[in-house]
C-alpha positions as CSV (number, residue, x, y, z in Angstrom):
1,M,-4.2,-20.3,16.5
2,H,-4.5,-18.0,19.5
3,D,-7.5,-15.8,19.6
4,N,-8.1,-12.3,21.1
5,A,-9.8,-9.1,20.1
6,V,-6.7,-7.7,18.2
7,I,-6.2,-11.0,16.3
8,R,-9.9,-11.1,15.3
9,T,-9.8,-7.5,14.1
10,M,-6.8,-8.3,11.9
11,M,-8.1,-11.6,10.6
12,N,-11.5,-10.1,9.7
13,R,-10.1,-7.2,7.7
14,K,-11.0,-7.0,4.0
15,S,-11.0,-4.4,1.3
16,V,-14.4,-2.7,1.3
17,R,-15.7,-1.2,-1.9
18,A,-19.2,0.1,-0.8
19,Y,-19.6,2.7,1.9
20,K,-22.4,4.4,3.8
21,A,-22.6,8.2,3.5
22,D,-22.1,8.6,7.3
23,L,-19.0,10.7,7.9
24,P,-16.7,9.5,10.7
25,D,-16.3,12.3,13.3
26,D,-13.0,14.2,14.1
27,E,-12.3,12.0,17.1
28,V,-12.4,8.8,15.0
29,I,-10.2,10.3,12.4
30,E,-7.7,11.5,15.0
31,T,-7.7,8.1,16.6
32,V,-7.0,6.3,13.3
33,V,-4.1,8.7,12.4
34,R,-2.6,8.6,15.8
35,A,-2.7,4.8,15.8
36,G,-1.0,5.0,12.4
37,Q,1.8,7.1,13.9
38,Q,2.6,4.4,16.5
39,A,3.8,2.1,13.8
40,P,7.6,1.4,13.7
41,F,9.6,4.0,11.7
42,A,13.1,4.8,10.5
43,S,12.6,8.6,10.7
44,Q,8.9,9.3,10.4
45,L,9.5,9.8,6.7
46,Y,5.8,10.3,6.0
47,S,2.9,12.7,5.9
48,V,-0.8,12.0,5.7
49,L,-3.1,14.0,3.4
50,L,-6.9,13.8,3.9
51,S,-9.9,15.0,1.9
52,R,-13.5,14.9,3.2
53,K,-14.8,17.1,0.4
54,K,-14.0,15.4,-2.9
55,K,-15.9,12.3,-4.2
56,A,-13.8,9.3,-3.3
57,P,-13.9,5.9,-5.0
58,F,-16.6,3.5,-3.9
59,G,-18.5,6.4,-2.2
60,A,-16.1,6.4,0.8
61,P,-16.3,9.6,2.9
62,L,-12.6,9.7,3.7
63,W,-9.8,9.8,1.2
64,F,-6.3,9.6,2.6
65,V,-2.9,9.8,0.8
66,I,0.1,8.7,2.7
67,C,3.3,10.2,1.3
68,V,7.0,9.6,1.6
69,D,8.2,12.9,3.1
70,A,11.9,13.9,3.1
71,Y,11.0,17.6,3.1
72,K,10.3,17.7,6.9
73,L,13.4,15.7,7.5
74,E,15.5,18.3,5.6
75,R,13.8,21.1,7.4
76,F,14.7,20.0,10.9
77,M,18.1,18.8,9.9
78,R,18.8,22.3,8.5
79,L,17.9,23.7,11.9
80,R,20.4,21.4,13.4
81,G,23.1,22.5,10.9
82,W,23.0,19.3,8.9
83,D,22.5,18.4,5.2
84,I,21.2,15.0,3.9
85,V,24.0,13.0,2.3
86,T,22.2,9.7,2.3
87,N,21.4,8.7,-1.3
88,D,17.8,9.1,-2.5
89,L,17.2,5.4,-3.3
90,S,18.0,4.4,0.3
91,L,16.0,7.3,1.7
92,F,13.0,6.5,-0.5
93,L,13.0,2.8,0.4
94,L,13.1,3.7,4.1
95,G,10.4,6.2,3.6
96,A,8.2,3.8,1.6
97,Q,8.5,1.4,4.6
98,D,7.6,4.1,7.1
99,A,4.6,5.2,5.0
100,A,3.4,1.6,4.5
101,Y,3.6,0.7,8.2
102,M,1.7,3.9,9.0
103,A,-1.0,3.1,6.5
104,E,-1.4,-0.5,7.8
105,N,-1.7,0.7,11.4
106,M,-4.4,3.1,10.2
107,V,-6.3,0.3,8.5
108,I,-6.3,-2.0,11.6
109,A,-7.3,0.9,13.9
110,A,-10.2,1.8,11.6
111,E,-11.3,-1.9,11.5
112,S,-11.4,-1.9,15.3
113,L,-13.7,1.1,15.3
114,G,-16.1,-0.5,12.9
115,L,-14.8,1.2,9.7
116,G,-13.8,-0.4,6.5
117,S,-11.0,0.6,4.1
118,C,-9.5,-0.1,0.7
119,F,-6.1,0.6,-0.6
120,L,-5.9,2.1,-4.1
121,G,-2.9,0.9,-6.1
122,E,-2.8,3.5,-8.8
123,G,-1.0,6.3,-6.9
124,S,2.3,4.5,-6.6
125,M,2.3,3.3,-10.3
126,N,0.9,6.2,-12.2
127,P,3.1,9.2,-13.0
128,A,0.1,11.4,-13.9
129,R,-1.6,10.6,-10.6
130,V,1.5,11.5,-8.6
131,K,1.6,14.8,-10.4
132,A,-2.1,15.5,-9.9
133,I,-1.9,14.8,-6.2
134,A,1.2,17.0,-5.9
135,Q,-0.6,19.9,-7.6
136,E,-3.9,19.4,-5.7
137,Y,-2.3,19.4,-2.3
138,A,0.5,21.9,-3.2
139,L,3.1,19.4,-2.0
140,P,6.6,20.8,-1.5
141,P,9.6,19.1,-3.2
142,R,10.8,15.8,-1.7
143,V,7.2,14.7,-0.8
144,V,5.9,11.8,-2.9
145,P,2.4,10.3,-2.8
146,L,2.8,6.6,-2.1
147,V,-0.4,5.1,-0.8
148,E,-4.0,6.1,-1.5
149,L,-6.5,4.8,1.1
150,V,-10.3,5.3,1.3
151,M,-12.2,4.7,4.5
152,G,-15.6,4.8,6.0
153,Y,-18.5,2.7,7.4
154,P,-19.1,-0.4,5.2
155,D,-22.2,-0.8,3.2
156,E,-21.5,-4.4,2.3
157,A,-20.7,-7.6,4.2
158,F,-18.6,-10.5,3.0
159,P,-16.0,-12.9,4.4
160,P,-12.3,-12.2,4.3
161,R,-10.6,-13.0,1.1
162,P,-8.3,-16.1,0.8
163,R,-4.6,-16.0,1.4
164,Y,-1.8,-18.4,0.6
165,P,-1.5,-21.4,2.8
166,L,0.9,-20.8,5.7
167,S,3.2,-23.5,4.3
168,F,3.6,-21.4,1.2
169,T,4.4,-18.3,3.2
170,L,6.4,-19.2,6.3
171,F,9.9,-20.7,5.5
172,E,12.0,-21.4,8.6
173,D,15.9,-21.4,8.3
174,R,16.0,-21.7,4.5
175,Y,13.9,-21.0,1.5
176,P,12.7,-24.4,0.2
177,E,13.0,-25.7,-3.4
178,L,9.3,-25.4,-4.3
179,T,7.9,-28.1,-6.5
180,D,5.4,-27.4,-9.2
181,D,2.8,-29.4,-7.3
182,E,3.4,-27.2,-4.2
183,V,2.9,-24.1,-6.3
184,R,-0.2,-25.5,-7.9
185,E,-1.7,-26.4,-4.5
186,A,-1.2,-22.8,-3.3
187,M,-2.7,-21.5,-6.6
188,K,-5.7,-23.8,-6.0
189,T,-6.3,-22.4,-2.6
190,M,-6.4,-18.9,-3.9
191,D,-8.4,-19.6,-7.1
192,E,-11.0,-21.8,-5.5
193,G,-11.4,-19.3,-2.6
194,Y,-12.1,-16.4,-4.9
195,L,-14.3,-18.4,-7.2
196,A,-16.4,-19.4,-4.2
197,Q,-17.0,-15.8,-3.4
198,D,-17.7,-14.8,-7.1
199,Y,-15.1,-12.1,-6.7
200,Y,-14.3,-11.8,-10.4
201,A,-17.9,-12.2,-11.7
202,G,-18.0,-10.1,-14.8
203,I,-14.4,-8.8,-14.3
204,K,-11.5,-9.8,-16.5
205,I,-8.3,-8.0,-17.5
206,P,-8.2,-8.0,-21.3
207,L,-5.3,-9.9,-23.0
208,E,-3.0,-7.9,-25.2
209,N,-1.3,-8.5,-28.5
210,G,-4.1,-10.8,-29.8
211,R,-3.4,-13.5,-27.2
212,P,-6.4,-15.9,-27.1
213,D,-8.3,-16.0,-23.9
214,P,-8.9,-19.6,-22.7
215,F,-10.8,-18.5,-19.5
216,T,-14.5,-17.8,-19.0
217,F,-16.0,-16.0,-16.1
218,A,-16.6,-19.4,-14.6
219,D,-12.9,-20.3,-14.2
220,Y,-11.2,-16.9,-14.3
221,S,-9.7,-16.3,-10.8
222,W,-7.0,-14.8,-8.8
223,T,-3.8,-16.3,-10.2
224,E,-4.8,-15.6,-13.8
225,H,-5.9,-12.0,-12.8
226,I,-2.6,-11.3,-11.1
227,S,-0.6,-12.9,-13.9
228,R,-2.3,-10.6,-16.4
229,K,-1.4,-7.6,-14.3
230,W,2.3,-8.2,-14.0
231,G,2.6,-10.0,-17.4
232,Q,1.3,-6.9,-19.3
233,W,1.4,-3.7,-17.3
234,A,4.1,-1.1,-16.5
235,K,6.9,-2.5,-18.7
236,S,9.1,0.5,-18.4
237,P,10.0,2.3,-15.1
238,E,10.9,5.5,-16.9
239,G,7.6,7.3,-16.3
240,M,7.8,6.7,-12.5
241,I,11.5,7.6,-12.4
242,A,10.7,10.9,-14.1
243,A,7.8,11.5,-11.7
244,L,10.0,10.9,-8.7
245,R,12.6,13.2,-10.1
246,E,10.0,15.9,-10.7
247,R,9.1,15.5,-7.0
248,G,12.8,16.0,-6.1
249,I,13.7,12.4,-5.5
250,D,16.5,11.3,-7.8
251,L,17.1,7.6,-7.4
252,A,20.6,7.9,-8.9
253,R,21.6,10.8,-6.5
254,A,24.5,9.8,-4.3
255,P,26.1,12.9,-2.8
256,G,27.9,10.8,-0.1
257,L,27.7,8.0,2.2
258,A,26.3,8.4,5.7
259,P,28.2,6.6,8.5
260,T,26.3,3.9,10.4
261,P,25.6,5.3,13.9
262,R,27.6,3.2,16.4
263,G,27.9,0.4,13.9
264,E,24.3,-0.6,14.6
265,G,22.7,-0.1,11.2
266,W,19.3,1.4,10.7
267,Q,17.2,1.3,13.8
268,R,13.4,1.7,13.9
269,E,11.8,3.6,16.7
């Protein structure tokens, strides 16, 4: 692989769950957010919320929420004499991409400045959390919390976590017919890597419905942990659909079809 300062910053990034009390100054925060804004976008369908006052997870001094924001889009379109006719599902998916790219740029910028960060997964899956954030920040309609992100100076040091082998990630020209052996080899890379770091020491997602647990803390690792998440949680989408509708995003709304500008499709700036 090639190596330079940017690549090293990206390759050394990891989720930090212990932070010093030191508060990053305004210039650091401004730099991180401005770097986030330079990510590719469809229509800048995001806004960033920040709290330095409330107690953040893991003792982090900064707590960001990156939102999908169609409210600002509607405001400037109205001043141009336009109404949105694009369906909410398409708009939300584009907004989710915009917000995610923004958040990732923020994380890499923070890493380059000596900060650590950790994404919190709850906000985009928990209807009660969406409602609580909306109330806490007095969000207008059509603004939906998507990504919660804590940040600060790390108070722990550890190597980056494992990733799938590149052969299990990069498929050129066609998606291969993966054999069970190839899948097991990728699983082994992940599981042995996490076991070597004692990542799940004392941590296990309980099994539901009386299912017997064949794993001990000595062999419980990433693929079993992830399997228990998506094999047991969030069985119905109705709660999140209702939470989105409450925020003014109706995934079934289809007031019309927007023409593709110049036949070029969606373009990111």
